[in-house]
C-alpha positions in Angstrom: 161.4 62.0 34.2 160.4 59.3 36.5 158.0 61.5 38.7 156.8 63.2 35.7 155.5 59.9 34.2 153.9 58.9 37.7 152.0 62.1 38.0 150.8 61.6 34.2 149.4 58.2 35.0 147.7 59.7 38.3 146.4 62.4 36.3 145.1 61.2 32.9 142.3 59.0 34.3 139.3 58.3 32.3 137.0 61.4 32.7 133.5 60.9 34.0 132.3 63.3 31.4 133.4 62.5 27.8 134.3 64.8 25.1 135.3 67.7 27.3 132.1 69.1 27.2 131.4 72.4 29.5 128.6 73.8 32.0 126.4 75.1 29.0 126.5 71.8 27.1 125.7 70.0 30.3 122.6 72.4 31.1 121.2 72.5 27.6 121.4 68.8 26.9 119.7 67.9 30.1 117.2 70.8 30.2 116.2 70.1 26.7 114.8 66.6 27.5 112.1 68.3 29.3 111.8 71.3 27.4 111.5 69.7 23.9 108.6 68.4 22.5 107.3 64.9 23.8 108.8 62.3 21.4 106.5 59.8 19.5 108.7 56.8 21.0 107.8 58.4 24.7 104.1 57.9 23.8 104.4 54.6 22.3 106.0 53.7 25.5 103.8 55.4 28.1 100.4 54.5 26.6 101.2 50.5 26.9 102.7 51.0 30.4 99.5 53.2 31.5 97.2 50.7 30.3 99.0 47.8 32.1 98.9 50.0 35.3 95.0 50.2 35.0 94.9 46.9 34.7 96.8 46.3 37.8 94.6 48.9 40.1 91.6 47.3 38.5 92.9 43.6 39.8 93.4 45.4 43.2 90.1 46.6 43.3 88.7 43.4 42.1 90.8 41.8 44.9 89.2 44.5 47.7 85.8 43.7 46.6 85.8 39.5 46.4 88.9 39.1 49.3 92.0 37.5 49.3 90.2 34.2 48.2 90.7 35.1 44.5 94.6 34.3 45.1 96.4 31.3 45.3 97.1 31.1 49.2 95.6 28.2 50.8 95.7 26.9 54.3 99.6 25.9 54.5 100.9 28.7 52.3 99.5 32.1 54.1 101.9 34.2 52.3 103.0 33.5 48.6 103.0 35.6 45.5 102.1 39.2 47.0 104.6 39.0 49.8 107.2 37.5 47.3 106.2 40.8 45.4 106.7 43.1 48.1 110.1 42.1 48.9 111.2 42.2 45.4 110.2 45.7 45.0 111.5 46.9 48.3 115.1 45.3 47.2 114.8 47.2 44.0 114.3 50.3 46.0 117.7 50.1 47.9 120.1 51.1 45.0 118.6 54.5 44.9 119.4 55.2 48.8 122.9 53.7 48.4 124.1 55.5 45.2 123.0 58.9 46.8 123.5 58.3 50.2 126.6 55.9 50.9 128.3 56.9 47.9 127.8 60.7 48.3 129.6 60.2 52.0 132.3 58.3 50.7 132.8 61.0 47.8 132.3 58.7 44.8 132.1 61.3 41.9 130.8 58.9 39.3 127.4 58.6 41.0 126.4 62.0 39.9 125.3 61.0 36.2 123.3 58.1 37.9 122.1 59.5 41.4 118.7 61.5 40.3 117.3 58.5 38.5 118.2 55.8 40.9 116.6 57.9 43.8 113.3 58.5 41.6 113.0 54.3 40.8 113.4 54.0 44.8 110.3 56.0 45.7 108.4 54.7 42.5 109.8 51.0 43.8 108.6 51.7 47.2 105.0 52.6 46.0 104.8 49.5 43.9 105.9 47.8 47.2 103.3 49.2 49.8 100.5 47.7 47.4 100.7 44.6 48.6 100.9 44.3 52.3 98.2 46.8 52.1 95.7 44.6 50.3 97.3 41.5 51.9 95.7 42.6 54.9 92.5 41.5 53.7 90.2 44.1 55.0 91.8 47.3 53.6 89.4 49.8 55.2 91.1 48.4 58.5 94.9 49.0 57.7 94.7 52.3 59.5 94.6 49.9 62.7 98.4 49.6 62.1 99.4 53.0 62.7 99.8 54.0 66.5 96.9 56.2 67.0 94.0 56.5 69.8 90.7 54.5 68.6 87.6 54.0 70.5 88.0 50.0 70.4 91.3 50.2 72.2 92.9 48.2 69.3 96.5 48.7 69.7 99.4 47.6 67.2 101.1 44.6 68.5 104.8 46.2 68.2 106.6 42.8 69.2 105.2 41.8 65.5 107.8 41.9 62.7 105.1 43.0 60.1 104.4 46.1 62.2 108.2 47.0 62.2 107.9 46.6 58.6 105.3 49.6 58.4 107.5 51.9 60.3 110.5 50.9 58.4 109.2 51.1 55.0 107.3 54.3 55.9 110.5 55.8 57.2 112.6 54.8 54.2 110.0 56.0 51.9 109.5 59.5 53.3 113.5 60.1 54.1 114.0 58.6 50.4 111.4 61.3 48.8 113.0 64.2 50.9 116.3 63.5 49.6 115.5 63.3 46.0 113.3 66.4 46.4 116.1 68.2 47.9 118.5 67.3 45.3 116.0 68.5 42.7 115.8 72.1 43.9 118.8 73.7 42.3 117.8 72.2 38.8 114.0 73.0 39.2 115.7 76.7 39.4 117.5 76.3 36.5 114.5 75.0 34.3 112.5 78.2 36.0 114.8 80.3 34.5 114.6 78.8 31.2 111.0 78.3 31.1 108.8 80.3 28.6 105.3 79.0 29.7 103.7 80.8 32.4 102.1 77.6 33.8 105.6 76.0 33.5 107.1 79.0 35.2 104.5 79.1 38.1 105.2 75.6 39.2 108.8 75.4 38.9 108.7 78.7 40.8 106.7 77.2 43.4 109.0 73.9 43.9 112.2 75.6 43.4 111.6 77.2 46.7 112.9 80.8 45.9 116.2 79.0 45.2 118.6 81.8 43.6 122.0 79.8 43.9 123.5 82.6 47.0 126.5 81.3 48.8 124.1 81.5 51.9 121.5 79.1 50.2 124.4 76.7 48.9 125.8 76.5 52.6 122.1 75.7 53.7 121.6 73.1 51.1 124.7 71.5 51.7 124.1 70.9 55.1 120.8 69.7 54.7 121.9 67.3 51.9 124.6 66.0 54.2 122.4 65.4 57.0 119.6 63.4 54.8 122.5 61.3 53.3 123.5 60.5 57.2 120.2 59.6 58.0 119.5 57.5 54.9 122.9 55.5 55.3 121.2 53.2 58.3 118.3 53.1 56.5 120.0 51.4 53.7 121.1 48.6 55.9 117.8 48.6 58.3 114.9 48.6 56.1 115.8 45.2 54.5 117.0 43.7 57.9 113.7 44.3 59.3 111.9 42.8 56.5 114.1 39.9 56.8 112.5 39.7 60.4 109.3 38.5 58.9 111.2 35.3 58.2 114.3 34.8 60.6 111.9 35.7 63.6 109.8 32.7 63.3 110.1 28.9 64.0 109.8 28.0 60.3 112.1 25.5 58.6 114.0 27.3 56.0 113.2 30.9 57.8 114.9 30.6 61.1 118.5 31.7 60.6 120.5 34.6 61.6 121.9 34.8 58.0 119.0 36.6 56.7 119.6 40.1 57.7 122.9 40.6 55.7 121.9 38.2 53.3 118.8 40.3 52.3 120.8 43.5 52.4 123.5 42.3 50.2 120.7 40.8 47.8 118.6 44.2 47.7 121.9 46.0 46.6 122.4 43.5 44.0 119.0 43.4 42.3 118.9 47.3 43.0 121.8 48.2 40.9 120.6 45.4 38.3 117.5 47.1 37.8 119.2 50.8 37.9 121.3 49.5 34.6 118.0 47.8 33.3 116.2 51.3 33.5 119.6 53.4 32.3 120.8 51.6 29.5 117.7 52.0 27.4 117.5 55.7 28.4 121.1 56.2 27.6 120.1 54.9 23.8 117.0 56.9 23.9 118.9 60.2 24.4 122.2 60.0 22.4 123.6 63.0 24.2 123.7 61.2 27.6 126.4 58.9 26.2 128.9 61.8 27.3 127.4 61.8 30.7 126.3 58.3 31.2 129.7 56.7 29.9 131.0 53.2 29.4 132.9 53.8 33.1 129.6 54.3 34.8 128.5 51.0 33.6 131.9 49.4 34.5 131.8 50.4 37.8 127.8 49.3 38.7 128.7 46.1 37.2 131.6 45.5 39.4 129.2 46.3 42.2 126.9 43.6 40.7 129.7 40.5 40.6 130.7 41.7 44.5 127.3 41.6 45.7 126.3 38.6 43.3 129.5 36.9 45.1 128.0 37.7 48.6 124.5 36.4 47.7 126.1 33.0 46.2 128.0 32.8 49.5 124.7 33.1 51.6 122.9 30.3 49.4 125.8 28.0 50.0 125.9 29.0 54.0 122.3 28.3 54.3 123.1 24.6 53.0 125.9 24.1 55.2 124.2 25.6 58.3 121.1 23.2 57.6 123.6 20.3 57.3 125.6 21.4 60.5 122.8 22.5 62.6 121.8 18.7 62.4 118.2 19.8 62.7 116.2 17.1 61.2 113.3 19.8 59.7 115.7 22.4 58.5 117.6 19.7 56.7 114.3 18.2 55.4 113.4 21.6 54.3 116.4 22.3 52.3 116.5 18.7 50.7 112.9 19.2 49.5 114.0 23.2 48.2 116.8 21.9 46.3 116.0 18.4 45.2 112.5 16.8 46.0 110.2 19.9 46.4 107.8 20.8 43.8 109.1 24.1 42.9 113.1 22.5 43.2 113.3 23.9 39.6 112.9 27.3 40.7 115.8 27.0 43.0 118.0 26.3 40.2 116.6 29.2 38.1 117.6 31.4 41.2 121.3 29.9 41.4 121.9 30.4 37.6 120.4 33.9 37.2 121.9 35.1 40.6 125.4 33.2 40.9 126.4 32.2 37.6 125.4 34.9 35.2 126.9 37.9 37.1 130.4 35.9 36.9 130.6 37.4 33.4 131.5 40.7 34.7 134.8 39.5 35.9 135.9 40.4 32.3 136.3 44.0 31.6 135.4 43.4 28.2 132.2 42.1 29.1 131.6 44.8 31.3 132.1 47.4 28.8 129.7 45.5 26.4 126.1 47.1 27.2 124.3 44.5 25.4 125.8 41.7 27.7 125.4 44.1 30.8 121.5 44.6 29.9 121.2 40.5 29.0 123.0 39.9 32.7 120.7 42.5 34.6 117.6 41.1 33.2 118.8 37.6 34.6 119.4 39.3 37.7 115.8 40.8 37.9 114.3 37.5 37.3 116.6 35.5 39.9 116.0 38.2 42.8 112.2 37.4 42.1 112.6 33.7 42.0 114.9 33.8 45.2 112.0 35.6 47.2 109.3 33.1 45.7 111.8 29.8 46.8 112.2 31.5 50.1 108.7 32.1 51.2 106.7 29.2 49.1 109.1 26.0 49.9 109.2 27.0 53.2 105.5 27.4 54.0 104.4 24.6 51.3 106.3 21.9 53.4 106.7 22.5 56.9 106.4 20.1 59.9 103.7 17.9 59.3 103.5 16.3 56.1 100.1 15.7 56.4 99.4 19.4 55.8 101.8 19.9 52.8 100.1 21.5 49.8 101.7 22.9 46.6 100.8 27.0 46.0 99.1 27.3 42.9 99.1 31.2 41.5 95.9 32.7 39.8 95.1 34.9 37.3 94.6 37.9 39.5 98.0 37.6 41.1 99.6 37.6 38.1 97.7 40.6 36.5 98.3 42.6 39.8 102.0 41.6 39.5 102.3 43.0 35.9 100.2 45.9 36.9 102.5 47.1 39.3 105.7 47.0 36.7 103.0 49.3 34.6 102.9 51.5 37.5 106.4 51.5 37.8 107.6 52.2 34.4 104.6 54.8 34.0 105.7 56.9 37.0 109.5 56.6 35.7 108.5 57.9 32.1 107.0 60.9 33.5 109.9 61.5 35.6 111.9 61.3 32.8 109.7 63.7 30.6 109.0 66.3 33.1 112.1 66.3 35.6 115.9 66.3 35.0 117.1 63.0 34.9 120.6 64.0 35.7 121.4 66.7 38.5 123.4 69.3 36.5 124.6 70.8 39.8 126.1 67.7 40.7 127.7 66.7 37.2 129.4 70.3 36.6 131.8 70.1 39.6 132.9 66.6 38.2 133.7 68.7 34.8 135.4 71.6 37.0 137.4 69.1 39.1 138.9 67.4 35.8 139.2 70.7 33.9 139.3 74.1 35.5 138.7 75.9 32.0 135.6 73.8 31.3 133.1 76.8 31.9 135.1 79.1 29.9 132.8 80.7 27.1 129.7 79.9 29.2 127.6 82.8 30.2 124.9 81.1 32.1 123.4 82.3 35.5 126.0 82.1 38.2 124.2 79.6 40.0 124.8 77.3 37.2 128.7 76.8 38.2 128.2 78.1 41.8 128.3 74.5 43.3 
């Protein structure tokens, strides 16, 4: 009897797909999001977002035509709003690769309902991030000099510069993430191809499905390719934001010159990335009620646990920064952190950062709070704000008050910078809405093995194509 009770406890776990849904239901529910007529609410969201995106592109054109003088940067604060936004968007892009690669390699089955959207979010966030260093160079038409290509003037990149490391790290990260996302889409594109009723849709889906038929040989090659891409993506999660942190850590500026930055930045990127995934997916779950059975409270709960874990790591890093500044006995370092926390003109931003990133996530120690989607959404919004302020505090407070008090100057943001940043949100949301409308938001072929493992008879009664349940 005791053994029987133990077996029941181990088997009767909370299912990752609710209400005993079968393969046919999964295919139909996810496919009809793409195949159904465009809902009115989609247009009500997409039109404002696209207009905001256009405004951002206009601001970029205005800056290119007039020069970086339209920004609020000055002699002391050479990096400010734009590099803050660059690091912010790169950080958001980390959750997609983490969910896709690392959780895949560790066989975490709960990732299957959220990995597709997180991967798309990664690509769109990196696109938004790439805008800022591109226009920060001032003469955008010379940005190609960053690439190590032969040129008549023999102007070669300085490979010892961390800014050049960013170019290679981010471009590699974007390329691998795009390949990983597209590879995962192929089986589902084939499903949509076989269901397509329009010739135009069938033509494009046939082209992008790459001749997928779901044979054993194709699945074998597919799984090997997916595993290799996951293996390549895993070190990128750790390396990309570490290299971004080298922009600061390899300098001698007080408040930047510290070895804690690489792990601190990586933990913060995962922290902010998961918060953005929940910020996006909770509204999607509400807009499509059928997704409630695929994105369950268990998924929200697990991501909230990761947020409280990485938030605690980030809080520890904040305290260690203060401790190292005191323990290191460096006069300039102590002064920089004293001004950052108490005396500086943006000390208020430091405490906003501390509340949003350290205090607010502590609610997730409570299982009741983690299962309340409204509370989770609000806390994630706080985290998004806090992670932006973290980058702003690090960059501006260290540059505005460096070694020479005679050169201290307060940074003042201009309307061009503000509207450009708002415009990147328009670009990000417009791209995500297009993805939501025209591509399957959840990986059908990855959810089905989860159902099959929980209930071997889940596919009974389904008469779909063999590839639908082959994986």
